[in-house]
Residue, then its C-alpha position, 0 to 999 in steps of 0.5 A: m557586320i556584314v563588308k561587301v568588296l568588289s574587286i577590281r583589276n590594276p589598275w583602274a582600282w588605282a584609279i578609283v583610289h586614287s585617280t578621277k574614275r569614279v565610275e565600275n562598269r559592270t553587266w549585273t546589277t544591283k540594289y546594295r548601296g552604302p560603304l564597300l571595300i576595293h580589292a585588287a584581283k591578282g590579275m594584270t597583264q602588261q597590254e590592261y597596263d598598257d591601256f591605261r596607261m594610255f588612258y590616262e595620260v591623253d584623258v587625265y593628264a590633257n584634258s585637264p590641268m595639273d594639281a594637288e590631286q592628280t597623281p602620276a601613273p604607276r609602274m606597273a610593278d609598283l601597283p597591288r594586287g591581290g588584296i584589299v587596297d581601299r573602300a569606296d562608297l557605292v551611291d548610283q547604277i545607271r542601266t544600258k541598253k544593250 
C-alpha cells in the first residue's frame, strides 16, 4: 500500500493537527483525494514562528470565543520537527487565478 505524505513547515503543521487550519496552500495541483500523513518539516525560522503567533493570537483567539477545541499555541521549542505528526484527509482542491 502506498501512503501519501504532505510535508508542512511548523508551526503550520501543528495548526492543521491541533487547531483551526483546514486549508493548505500549494502552487501545484493533484487529482488525489483521500488519507495522507502530515509530516512536520525540519526547518522553521524564528520569523515563521513569530508570524504564526501573530496570526494565531489575532485571527484565531480574537475572532472566536475560547472553547475546548482551541489549544494554546505551543512554544517554538515544543514543536516536533522532522517526522510524521498525524494524518488528514485531502477532500478538495481550489484553483485560484494567478
